[in-house]
Steps between C-alpha positions, in 0.01 A plus 500: 500500500635843411524775757430852383786749528475876528761769428631695800367820339146370570570379852412651836711404802482550875828497693469522878789685659582627152656829608828361629749214470404185312146623435626816336743302280209275394284806429767665285544180298126451442439866415801510266351199319180703452274388784301733723599441861318597817745516790325453831620537858446704814743784429331742260796740476747221411259363239434839344868584473581158351216523246607852395862393456411192296247682281752776435763244395248322275359828366161330540232469767520130584559484875218594737536533878231358728503531876366196685567271795523133405381404849160662439258285301274792403800692359610192304158467339490870421845485337403206280167659404667832407779337298257279312278798418802689368631223273216246463753231589754411765764301317790488744491498879838526671477420871812678612397681821672342793655579834697330775485550874829367640400306813661170600292191571508579871408866455221485241212728598145441387503845345823441307378164374163640390655799321725274294232239427232754406732683261700216344240225487143596579525819291620300199217249541241780512649681203509182290143420600390845379699489173435139398140542377614775258787285370269200463237702314761632255673158490837666544728585789835467670543494877854557624579440865818632654590250769861471617783262574335531844211310337737206452729522805441602860699784658510539877465880498178516294280196576170677428633626165614146410162357597321758283726441197480119529123546531490719189657221296249248636211732417643565152532127434132453587417796272699344216317170551168688491569674168628172354184316604271775371697523173527879511772689315661624822860442602649509849866589552689498830825686545728403790781755504778510753632843593417768242675836527217753505736783604730478196230456241609738221628336181861611557518402869675187623307300759646433842689175562254210529216694333366499143402806297123562465544499120544123521155471658347713224670301224384175659141628513498595133660167404238306699214696343645451149474120512226319309185500708480121524840489676505462877797669663506407865680674787785716375793512743756772449767628734858628505796262492 
């Protein structure tokens, strides 16, 4: 069975945490390829500045800032409704928002645990649940989850973060099984980066020892999305030597 493709110039993407770091690198790559990208997070000023800078570089209005809190279900549904109304499709969802609360196993607080789980895991689940019906109706979509090497290995200083990133991969696997069983033209990609240098992110900057440059994340995204739509690319591990 053939799966319909669609040029980037006709695609609408949502990137959570798209104003900085990996999310911004993803946004630049998608927008450069011609997609319209809504960058969504809590910090309106950061988003606005990032969108202005990218649109200026592109000499086109392709990046749109959207202030929202991924922990609030009503705000998630409003975001998805607004983006769909603007573009009549949601073609790419990049679940990139994430945070860590460094608390050892002995020190974990209920509040720290909940903050991490609600942002990194529950927020993703709610966002996917809101976006999926639109992707299914249009029979087209790509869902990209940014997990971590902490989704594959446990680290003593961030147990709640590890639990959330392991959980994200488990959720994503169930999601992939769901789209396979329903036969929809939706792909699910999981990225598991090690340390990515979000400080030295300009093209001419060298990343710190043990870190990779964000450009490698962006190139990997565009490579993954360029594959034939019947190809399953499972968890992508990338980290510095």
